[in-house]
N, C-alpha and C positions, 0 to 999 in steps of 0.2 A: 371678649364678645360672646354673648349668649347664643347657644346652639339650640334651635327649636326642632324637635322631632316632628317631621311632617305627618306622621301617623296620628299625632295627637292634635293637629290643627283642625279647627272646625271647618266643615265644608264651606266654600265661599258663598254659596247661595243662601245659607241659613239666614244671615242678617237681612239682606235686601228683601227676601221673600216674606219673612215675618213682618218686616217693617211695612211693606206694601199692604199685606192682608190686614194687619192690625190697624194701619192708618185708614184704610177704606172702611173698616168696621166702625171706627170712631167717627169718621166724617158722616157716614150713612146714618148712624144712630142720632147724631146731632141734627142732621138734615130732616130726619123723620119728625123730630120735635118741632123744628122750625116750620115745617110744612103742615103741621097739625092745624086743621081749620078752626079749632076751638082752643081756648087757653085751659090747660090742665096741668097743675103743678106735679101731680103724681107721675104722669107720662114724662114730663120734663126731667124729674128726678131720676126715673129709670133710664132715660136716654143718656143723661150725664154719667150715671153710674156705669153703664155699659161702655161708653166712650172712654171713661177714665180707666176701666179695667183693661181695655184693649191697649191703651197707651202704656199702662204698667207692665203688661205682658211683653210688649215690644222692648221696653227698657230693660226688663229683667233678662230677656233672651239675649239682647245685645251685650249685656254685661257678662252673663254666664258663658256665652260663646267665646269670649276673649280671655277668660281666666287662664292662668298658667297652671301647669302640673295637675291637670284633671285627668284621672285614669279613664281610658277608653272614650275620650270625649268625641272623637270623630265618628266612631261606629255608633255610639249612643245617639248622637244628634242626627246622623244620617238615617239610621233605621227608625228611631223613635219619632222624630219630628217629620221625617219624610213620609212614613206610613200614616201618621196622624193627619197630615194635610190631604193625603189621598182619601182617608176616611171622612175628612171634612167635605170633600166633594160628594161623597155618598149622602151626607146630611143635606147638602144643597139640593141634590136630586130629589130627596124625600120631601123637602120643603116645597120645591117646585111642583111636584105631583099633587101634594095636598092642597095647594092654593091656586095653581094656574091651569090645571086641567079642567075639562067640563065637569060639572057637578054630578052628571050621570055616571061619570067614570070614578071620580074621587069621592065615593060614598063613605059613610062612616065606617062600614065594615072593611072596605078596601084600605082606608087610612089606618085603621087599627092593625091590620095585618102588616102593612108596609112599615109602620112605626116599630112594631115589635121585631120584625126581621132586620131592619136597619140597626136597631139598638143591639141585637144579638150579634150581628156581623161585626160591628164596631168593638163590642166587648171581647169577642173571641179572637179577633185579629190583634187587639191590644195585648191579650194574654200571650198569644203566640210570639209576638215581637219581644216582649219582656223576657219570656222563657228562652228564646233563641239567643238573646244578648247575654243572659246569665250563663247559659251553657258555653257560649263562645269565650267569654271573658273570665268565667269562674268567679265572678264577683256579684253578689246579690244586689249590692248598691247600684251597680251599673244597670242591672235589669229593672230595678225600681225607677231609676232615672229615665230609662227608655220608655217605661209605661207612662211616666209623668209627661214626657215630651210628646208622646203619642196623643195624650189627652189634650195638651196645649194645642197641637195642630188640628185635631178634630173639633175641638171647641171653637177655635178661631174660624174654621171653615163653616161650621153651623151658624155661628154668629154673623158671618159675612152674608150668608143666604137670608137669614131673618132680617137683618138690618136693611139690606137692599130692598127686600120685599116691602118693608114698612115705609121706606123713604120714597120709593118710586112706583110701587104697585099696590098701594093701600086699597084702591077701589076693588081689587079682586078679593081682598080679605073682607071688606065691608059687605060685598055682595054674596058672600058665602052663606048659604042657608043655615049651615050648622052654627056658624058664628052668630048669625042673627037670632037663632033660637036660643043660644046660650045667653046672649045679651038680654033678651026678653025675660028670661028666667032669673038672671042674676044681676044684671047691670043697668036696669032701666033708670037708676038714679043719676046716671051720667050719659052724656051724648054718645052715640054709636062710635064716632071717630075716636073719642077719648078712650072708650072701653077697648076698642080694637088695639089702640096703641099700648095701653096698659098690659093687656094679655100677651100681645106679640112680643113686646120688649121684655116682659118677665120671662117669656120662653127663651128669648135670646140670651139673657143672663144665665138662665138655668142650664142651657146647652153649653155655655162657655165655662162655667165653674163647676156645676154638678156632674153633668154627663161628659164634660171635657176634663178639666184638671183633676177634679175630685175622683171621678171614676178611673182615670188613668193611673192615679197614685195608688188607689186601692188594688186595682187589678195588677199593676206592676209589682206591688209588694207581695201579693199572693203568688203570682207566677214565679217571681225570683226566689222566694223562700222554698216553694215546692220543688223547684228545679235543683236548688242546692241540696235539699234533703234527699232527693232521689239520687243525685250524684254521689253523695256520701254513703247512701245505702248500698249502691252498686260497688263502691270502692271497698266497703266493709265486707261485702259478700264475696268479693273476688279471692282474697286470701283463703277463705274457708273452702271455696270450690277447688282452688289449686291444691290445698292440703288433702282434700278428699280424693282428688285424682292421683296424687302422689302415693297415697296409701293403697 
């Protein structure tokens, strides 16, 4: 009978939470296309792509969480994906401020500051999580995986906010004077609802893959390699210091 080390078992909440979040993202993305008042193949294609991406991430997470003999699986998933989902809530708050608050409050300047601050916080905390896991496990690959999982969580959270916004609160986006001005400058060849759907769903996909998975992987790799390098430098300097003290 196989003996499973409980330390390496994935946290029980990983699969159901990711399945629920990813499932809602997929359904909201498709519902946004269904509720579009005009027929637009580009908007439909983007919605299907986002929905499919969410389903793929859920499937991959489900599989990876159950693999055997994965070093540091529990701590990597708990810290990486857990922190990522919390960062996803930060993206949801940013999306809500930009689109649901009075236009006198969510001005272009205010949005710019909030966007940059949110992005910086997400990036810094992803670096910190990846570095902490690397230092704890002494494996750079574990730090990299923690960064990737943090990106998956934050990307899914951001996608959740954007997809729900487009599926149920499209009117707020269409009434946004900044969006209308952009449409008048760049998108008058398509109807406003179609332009809003295209731009918003493209942002959802970008948050999911670029600012989510991609950024998490890059930052996880940087943090883990720097942490290992610093650890080795300290280890190399220690014997020299001890020799000098002995002399």
